[in-house]
N, C-alpha and C positions, 0 to 999 in steps of 0.2 A: 256627491251632493245631488239633491233633486233638481230637475230642470225648472220646476215651478218656482217663480220668483216671489220674494217677499213672504215666505212661509214662517209661521211662528211655532216653535217647538217648546212645549211646556213640560218641565220636569218637576216631579215631587217624590218624596221618599220619607220614611221614618228616620229619625236621628240615628246615625251610626251605620246606615246602609251603604255609605260611600258615594253618595250622589255628587258631592262637590268634586271629589277626586276623579270620578268618571266623566263628568261633564267637562271639566278642565282638560282632561286628556284628549277628548274629542275636539275641543276648540283649538288646542295646540296643533293637532294634526290638520285641522281645516281652518286656517286663519281667515278665510272668507266669511265664516260665521260671525255674527255679531252677538256678543254676550251682554244681556241686559243686567246691569248692576242694580241690585235692590237697595232700598232704604231700610235701615234698622235703627231702633233706639237702644240696642244693647251695646255694651262696651266692646271694642275690638279685641280679639285674641292676639297673642304675642306675634303670630305669624301673618296677621291680616293687615292690609293697607287700605286706607280710605280712598274711595273712588276706583279701587281694583276689585276687592272682595265685596264690599258694601259701601254705600254712602252712610256714614255714621252721623246721626243727628240726634238732638235731644227731643223729648216728647213734645215740647212746645212747637219746635220747627216742624216736626212730623205732622202735627195737627193743622198747622198753617198750610202746608202743602196739600194735605187731604182736602181741606175746606176750599182750596182753590181749584180742585178738580184734577190735580196732578197725578193722582193715584189710579192706575188701571185696576188694581186690586190691593187689598190690605188685610192683615190678620194679626191677631194677638197670639203669640206662641211663647210659652214659658215666661210670662210676665213682661214680654217685650213686644213691640210692634214691628211688623215687616210690611213692605209695600213695593210695588213696581211702578216705575216712572212711565206714565202713559205717553208723554211726549217723546221719550227716548225710544220706546218700542215703535210708535207710529212713524217716527222719522226714519228709522232703519227700514221698515217695511215699505215706506213710500220710495225709498232709494233702491228698491228691489233687492234687499238683503234678507237672507234667512236669519232669524233671531232665535237665540236660545234663552229661555227664561227658567230660572231655578227658584221654585217657591214651595209652599206646602199645599196639601190637598184642598184646604179651604180657599186659598188663592186661585188654585187651578180651576175650581168650580166657578169662581167669579169671572175668570178670563174666558172660560168656555161660553158663558152667557154673553159677554161683550164681543168676543171674536170666535164664533162657532166653527170657523174653518181651521182653527189651530189644531196641532197634533199633540196629544197629551201622552206622557210617558211616566210610568211609575217605576222607581228603582226599589227592588226587593232584596233583602239579605238572603243568603242561602239557608239560614236557619235562625231561629230566635236565640239559640245558644251562641252562635257566631256573632249575632248582633250585640249581645251582652258583652262578649269578649272585646269587641271593637270599642264599645263605649268605655269600658274600664281601662283599656290600654291607652286611651288618650291622656289620662292623668291630668285633665284640665278641670274636672268637676268633682264636687264632693259626693260622698256615697248617697246622700239623700237625693241629690239632683239626678244621679244616675238611675236610682230606683224610679224616680218620677218619669224620666225619659223612657225607661223600659215599659212602664205602664202605658204611657202615651203612644209609644211605638205600636203596641198592639191595636190601639184604637185607630191610628193612622193606617195601618196595614189593612184594616177592614174596609177601606175605601178604594182598594186597588181596582175593583171592577168598574169604577167610574172612568177609567182611563182607556185610551185606545191601545196602548202597548204596556207590557210589563217586562222589564229586564231584570233577571236574577243575577245579582252582582257577586258571583263566586270567584271567577277568574277575570282580572281586569282586562286582559287582551281580548278575551271572548266577549265580554260585555261591550267593549268599544266596537268590536266588529258587528255585534247585534245592533248597536245604535247607528252605525254607518249604514246598515241595511235599511233602517227606518228612514234615514235621511234620503236614501235613494228611492224610497217608495217601494221597498222590497222587504218590508218587515212582517211578513206573514207568520214567521215562527214566533215572534214576540207579541202578536195580536192577541188581545184578550178574548177573541172568538176561537182561538186555537185550543181544542180539547186537551192536547198533551200539556200545554202550558198551564191550563186551569188545574189539571191534576197535580202538576209539580207545585203550584201555589198552595193547593189544598194540603199537600204533604208538609209544607213549611208551617202553615198556620194551625193545623190540627194537633 
């Protein structure tokens, strides 16, 4: 982990890129990290727990919290609202803890505006074909929903250049190692300024 105290690491990715699996793998290896649990108005999936994966709230409660200034960022994705608890993040940072925030590109843009010292990381699938395979293998969504997620994924991916780093999530162990390098302040290979990385991303999206 980096020696710099109280750093905020912001992750975003298209649906199906494996962001949650990757982030949780890193947090398990480094329990000193603090994982920011987001609010959402969607229903929990069968393997999700309230207060662990998300804080599941209805839309009325969500809007009440937003109006009270509790949201560091918020966005509407796939007909549902998602948001980050401002107080949760600020308390961890004030306690000299590194914080991991898992959101979408819209939220990442808002966080960058509020906390410009944050480190932003975009998780990219190894190919659009693999992304489609992952989405279909979940067996949690109807075909129409999957098709919409694929269309939206292309739009999400177009925002990769707004981030400090991009991790291509092909092999989980390699992706975890690349993230650990970012946490140590040694993430030159995954920097969006890296010409080799930019070419690899171009090969994925073209």
